N, C-alpha and C positions, 0 to 999 in steps of 0.2 A: 483365472482371478474373478471374483464377483465384481461386477462393475461398481455396485454401490459402494463396496469398501474402497475401491479406488477413487471416486468421487469424493468421499469423505475425507480420504486422505489428501488430496489436492486441495480440497477446500480449507483444511487445516493448516496446512503449508502457506497460504496466502492470509489466512487470519492472525496466526500467532506472531506475536512481537518478537523481536531478537534480543537475547543476552548471551552471555557467555556461559559455556558448558562446564560445569565442575567437575564433572566425573566422566570415567572411560563408558562408552557407549555399550561395549561388550559386558563388561563386567555390572554395568546397571540392569542389563536385561537378563541376565543370567541369574540375579537376585529375583527380578520379577518373575521370571518363568517358574523358579522354584517356589515361590511364594504362591504362584495360582495354582500350579500342577499338582504339586505333591500331596495337598489335601484331598485331590480328587481320585487318587488312584494308587497302585501298588509301586513299589520302588523301580520295578522293570520297565514299568509303562512310562512312568515320568521321566525316568533316564533316557528312553527313547526320543520322547517329544523333546528333551531338552538338546538332545544331540541333532535332531534334526533343524532346531532353531538354530544352534551353533554352525550347522553345515550352510544354512541359508546365509546368515551374517556374513560368515568368512567369506562366501562365494560374492556377495554384494560388495565387501569392501576391496576384495581382490580383483572384483571385475574393473575397479578404478585404478589400483596401482598396478595388478598383474606381475606381482612379485612371485608369488607361488602358483603351481599346479592347482586348478579347480577341485574342490571336491565333486561337485556335480555339474554346476554350470558357470560360464564365463560369458557374459552380455558385453556389449558395446556400450561405452561410457566414457564421457570426457574427463580429462584430469581434474577440472574443476568440481566435479561432480560431489556433493558434500557426502563424506563416508558416515559422518553420524546420522544422517538422515536415512541414508541406504540401509545401515545396519537396523536402526530403530524399526522403521516400516517392514524391512524383513522379517524380523523377528515378531513383531505384534501381527502380522498377517500369518504367519505359521501357527503362532499360538491360537489365534482367534478361530483356525481351520481344525485345530486338534483338541480345541478344549471347549465343545458346544456348552452355552451357557454362561460363558465368559466374555463373549464378545464385547458387550457394553463396557465391562471393567477394563479390558484391553484397549480399546478406543480411548477411554479416559486417560489411561496410562501414555498412550502415544501422544495424544494431545498435548499434555502435561510435558511429555518429554522434548516435543518439537518447539515449545515455547521457549526452551533454552538456547535454540539454533538461530544464529543471524539470518536475517530474511535475504535471501538472494536466490538468483536462477539455479545455483548448484543445491541449494535445498529442495526445491521441487522436483530437479532432476533425481535427487536422491531417494526421493520418496518413489518415484515412477519406477527407479532400477531395483530398489528392493521389493517392492510388488512382484516385479516379472520375475528376480532370481527366486523369491519364495514359491512362486507358481510351478516354477522348473524342479526346485527342491522336493515340493510337496508331490507332485507328480511323480518323479522318481522313486519315492517312499510309499505311494499310495496301496501297492500291492505287496508289501514286503511280508507279509504272514502274521503280522501283529493284531489283526482283528481276527482270525480264526476263531472258531468255537472251542473252549474248555471240553476235551474229550477224554480225561484222564479216567482210568477206571482202576478204583481201589481194589487191592487184592481181598478175595472173600470166598466164600463158598455158599452154595445155594441156601437161604433162609439164615445167614448168619450174619448179626450185626456188625457193622465197622461205623467208625464216626463219621458224621456226615458232611461237615464244611468242605466247600469248594478247595482244591488247591490252587497255588498261585502260580502263573505263567507256564502252565503246562504245554501251552502251544510256541513256546519261546525257543525249543530246540528247532523249530523250522523257519524261524525270523530270519531274514536276509541280513548278515552283518553289514556294517558300515567299511570296514577294512579288512577284515579277516576273509581268508577265501571260502570259509566253511565254518558253520557253529562247531563241527567237529574238530579243526585244524589242531587244537591243542587238548583235546581230551585227555585226561589222566590215565593211568594204569588203573586197574580194578582197585576196590577197596581191599583192606586186610582180610585174610582169610579167617574166618571165626575161631578156629582151632589153634590160630597162632598165639605165641607168647605175647608178641607187641600189641594184637588185640586186646588180650587180657589187661596188660598194662594201662593202656589208653582209656578202656572201658572203665577200670576201678580208679583212674586219674579223675574223669570227668563225674564217676557216682560220688566220689570223696568232695571234689572241690564245687562242682557244678550244680549242687542240690540247693533248691531253694532254702532248706534249713540248715546247709553246711556249717559245722563249725571249725573247719579247717581253712577254708577261705578267708583271706586277710580282709581287713578294712578296703585297703586300696584296691584288691582284687575285685572285692564287691561293688566299689565306686565304678572301675572300669568295664564291670559287666552291663552296670545300668546305663553308664555313658554311652557306651556303642550298641544299646537298644536302636539308636538312631540309624537309619541306613539310606542309601539312595544318595540322590544329590545333595540333599543337606549336611551329609557327613564329609563330602570331598569336595564339593565345589567352593564353599566357603575357602579352604586353603588354596585351591588354585586361583582365587580372585586375589588373595593377599600376595600371591607370587607374581602377579601382574604387576601389582603395585610395587614391590619390592625391588624388582627388576626393571622398574621403569618402562615398561613396554610401550611403545606405540600403538594406535590404534590397531593396524595391519597385524603386527606380530601377539599382540594380545587376543585378535580374532582368531588366528591360526592356532596359539596355544591354548585357547579355552576349546576351542571345536577340536584339536586333537584329544584333549582330557575327556570331553563329553563322548565322543565317538569310541574312545578305548574303554570307558566304563559302560557305554552302551554294549559294546562288543562283549566285555566281560560277562556282562547278564545273559547275553545270548549264549556264550559259551559254558558258563557255569550251568546254565538250566539243560544245556544239551547233555553234560556230565550227570547232573542230579537225575534227571529222567532216563537216561541211560541205563544207570546202575541200581536206582530206585532202591537205595540203601536205608536201611531204618535209622531213625533219630534215637538219640539218648533215652529219651522218655519211654519209647516202645521196647528198646533193647534191655533197659535196666527193669523194668518190669515184667520182661520176659528172659531174664537172664538165664533160666534153666534151659531154654531152647537152644542156645549156641552151641551145646557140646563141649564147652570148654570147662573144665574142672576148676580153672583158677579164677572163675567169675560166679557171683552168686546174684539172685533177683533179690529185687527191695519192690514190693508191690506198691506201696505207696509214694515213689521218689518222684518228683517234681523239679523240673528247672526253675531257675529266679524267675520266670516271665514266661508267656505264653510261645511255644516253639512255632517259628515260621512254617507255613502252610505248603512245604514242598521237600523233595526228599533230601536228605542229609548231604550226600558226598558228591562233588566236594564242598568245601565252605566258600559261600559267596561273598560274604564280607572280606573275607580275607583276599579272595580274589581282587575284590575293587581297591583295597587299600595297597596292595602290591602292584596294580596296574597303575595308579596315580604315581607312585615312588618310581617305577620303572620309565615312565612318560617323561617325568622331570630328568631324571638321572640320564636318559638317551639323549635328551634336547641338551642339557647343559653339561653334561659329563661329570655330574656331581647330584649326590641325594643330599648333601648339605644345603642348607638353605639360611636366610634371614628368618628370625624366629615367627612361628605362625601361631596362632591360638584358636581354638574351636570351643563353643559352648554347646550344650546338647540339652533337646527338649526334654529328654527322659533320665537326666539327672541335673534338675535346676540348682543354679547358684555355683555350679562346678564349672571351671576352665582348665582346660588342658592346652600343653605348650611343647612344641618340638622345634629341633634346630636340624634334624635329619628325618627324612621320609621313611626309611627302612626302619627306625625307631617306631615311628607310627603306624607302620604296618605290622611290625611284631605286637605293638600294644592291642590293636585290633584283633589280631588271630588269636593271642591268649584270652581276650575278653570272651570271645565266643566259647572258650572251654570253661571259664569260670561263670559263665551265664547257664550253661549246661545244654548248649545247642550243638556242638561240634566236638569230635574227637579230635586228637592231636594230630593224627595222621592225615586228618582232613583237613586241616588247617594248613600242613606242610604243603599238600597237594594243591591247594588254592593258591599260596603263596607262590608255587612254582608256575602256575596257570597266569597268574597275574603279571609276574616278571616277564613271560613270554609274549603275552597280549600286548603290553605297555611299550616294549621293546618294538615289536612288530610293527604295530599303528605309527609310532614316532620315526620310524624307518621309511614307511613304504606310503604314505599319504601326505597330502598337501607339500609335497617336495618343492623346494625353491626350483623357481622356471629356469631352465638353461638359457633362453634368450629372450629378452623383453619383447613382447608382441607390438606390433603395430597398431593403433586404433582405427 
C-alpha cells in the first residue's frame, strides 16, 4: 500500500469534523465507483473494478463483525472500529489503484465522506483497516488476467479486408472468476444449426423486428430497445441499491448483498465472454447481410439491413445483457426466496425522460432479453441461453461465497 496515501488518509481522519452519516456507506461508494469507472472503460472492465471494490468493502466490514466467511481477507479489528470509515477507505484505495488519473478525485470524495463521521479512535482505526484490507484484495486480484493484451484474430483470407475495430474483452475468457470454479463452468450448448427450422424462425424474427427501419416493432418495443442500450453496472447496480434500502439492511448485510451482486455480475461477464469467444457466432447484421450463406432456404439476405444502434464489438452467442439481468434476479431470489420485490425504478441515459418500474426481477430480466431482440443484437435462442446461464451463475454465487460463519471468531 502506498505510504503517501496512508498518510493522507490519517491526516484526513484527524482534520475532519464529525457529523451524522445520512446514507449507507456501501451504496454511496457503489454510486461513486460507477460514476468514476464507467466513463473510462468497457462494461466488462468497470464491473470487475466495482466487484473488487465491493469485495474489499465487505472484507473490511466483516473483519469487524466476523458474521460471514471472508471474500479474500479477514484482519484483526476491534469491535469499536468504524465500519463506515473502514469501508470508505477500502473503496477509495481500490479505486485509486485501479483507475489511474482519478486519484485526486477519489481523495476529495473520501475526504468529503469522512467529514460525516464522528471523530473518535474508531474512525482512524477504520481507515487503517480499510487500507490494509484493500491491499490484500488488490494483491489477490493483481494477476487475474484482466490486463492481458487483446489477441483476437478476425476471420479472413490473405488480402481480404475485414472491419478493423478492436473487439471487446477478448481476453476475458481467461480472467480468474470471483466465485465460479472456471469461466467455462456454465458454458452453454452450441448455437442452433444454421440449417434448422428454429434458426430460420429466430433469424426472420430479428430481421423483421430488430431492424433500424422496422415497421413491425411497436413503440414500446422500440423504447425498450433504446432503454437497454445501457449496459454494465449502471443497468443493474441502481436496482440493487434500492433493494438495500427497501429491505432496511444494516451495513454488514448491505456490504454482503452488494458484494454478491457485484461479484456475480463480474463472473457473468467472464462466463459470457468465454461462451462468445468459444463459439465465435455471427451477429445478426452479419448473418442477415449474408443470408444466402447459411444454406437454409427459409431465410433470405437483406444487403442493407442495420440494427437499431451499433452492434457491440464481440461475438453474438450467448447474450451478455440477458445473462446479467438473470444473474441479478437469481441472486435476489436465492438470498430472499423470492424475486418479488418492493417497486424499483430505473432511468437510462440511452432513453432520456423514460423511467421503467418493476416489482419482480424476472419481469425485468425478460424485458432485457426481449429488448436485445428488438434492438437487432441477439437471436431469441441466444437470449434463452443467456437467461439460463444467468440463473445458474446467480444461484451458484449466492449459495457458495460469503456464507454465514459457523462460529464467531475471537479477536
